[in-house]
C-alpha positions in Angstrom: 92.6 225.8 148.0 92.6 226.2 151.8 95.8 225.3 153.6 95.5 222.7 156.4 97.2 223.8 159.5 97.9 221.2 162.2 97.9 222.5 165.7 99.5 220.4 168.4 97.2 220.3 171.4 98.4 222.3 174.4 99.8 220.3 177.2 97.8 219.9 180.3 98.6 222.2 183.2 99.8 219.1 185.2 102.1 218.2 182.3 103.6 221.6 182.1 104.3 221.7 185.8 105.8 218.2 185.7 108.1 219.1 182.8 109.3 222.3 184.6 110.0 220.2 187.7 111.8 217.6 185.6 114.1 220.3 184.1 115.1 221.4 187.7 115.6 217.8 188.7 118.0 217.4 185.8 119.9 220.6 186.7 120.3 219.2 190.3 121.5 215.8 188.9 124.2 217.7 187.0 125.2 219.7 190.1 125.5 216.5 192.1 127.6 214.9 189.3 129.9 217.9 189.3 130.3 217.6 193.1 131.3 214.0 192.7 133.8 214.9 189.9 135.5 217.5 192.2 135.3 215.1 195.1 133.2 217.4 197.3 131.9 214.5 199.3 131.6 216.2 202.7 130.1 219.4 201.3 126.4 220.1 201.3 124.8 220.4 197.8 123.6 223.8 196.8 120.6 223.0 194.5 117.8 224.6 192.7 114.2 224.4 193.9 112.4 221.7 191.9 109.0 223.3 192.0 106.7 223.7 189.0 107.3 227.4 188.6 109.6 227.9 185.6 110.6 231.3 186.9 111.6 230.1 190.4 115.1 231.1 191.5 115.1 229.8 195.1 118.0 227.7 196.2 117.9 224.7 198.6 120.8 223.0 200.4 121.0 219.4 201.5 123.5 216.7 202.3 124.5 214.0 199.7 122.6 211.4 201.8 119.4 213.5 201.8 119.8 214.0 198.0 120.3 210.2 197.4 117.3 209.5 199.5 115.2 212.0 197.5 116.3 210.5 194.2 115.5 207.0 195.3 111.8 207.7 194.5 111.0 209.0 191.0 107.8 210.7 192.4 109.7 212.9 194.9 111.0 216.4 194.4 112.6 218.9 196.7 110.9 222.3 196.8 111.5 225.5 198.7 109.1 225.6 201.7 105.7 226.8 200.5 106.4 226.1 196.8 104.2 223.0 196.6 101.3 222.9 194.3 98.5 221.1 196.2 96.5 219.9 193.2 99.6 218.2 191.7 101.6 217.0 194.7 101.6 216.7 198.4 104.2 217.4 201.0 105.5 214.1 202.4 108.4 215.4 204.5 109.5 218.8 205.9 113.2 219.4 206.1 115.3 222.4 207.2 114.9 224.9 204.3 112.9 222.7 201.9 110.1 220.2 201.6 109.9 216.9 199.8 106.8 216.5 197.7 105.3 213.5 196.1 103.4 213.6 192.8 99.7 212.8 192.8 98.4 209.9 190.8 97.7 210.3 187.1 99.5 212.8 184.9 101.8 214.2 187.6 103.0 210.7 188.5 103.4 209.7 184.9 105.5 212.7 183.9 107.8 212.2 187.0 108.3 208.6 186.0 108.9 209.3 182.3 111.4 212.1 182.9 113.3 210.3 185.7 117.0 210.5 184.7 117.9 207.5 187.0 115.6 205.0 185.3 
């Protein structure tokens, strides 16, 4: 009797990129929480690039105010300059040392919303 094997369908490219970015966003949330715990209010945050490349090791720095503004929109991520993925997101703001990207409609936007740690 042949054995039935169920294969889970592979995630779409946009989903994989979005999930990678969500992991980096979560890492940055924890970095920010630690900064609060140790009362480093005046110090800039040393964060990881939130791009879709799981192997990325670039760092970005921003103030707490910039970070809170970034996190106020579930569709926004901070990426090292040049790390945007044009078919998934668009640069909406250029800052010193990083860019803010906004997820495109559809799967990228949905993944960003579903993985938002602040919702």
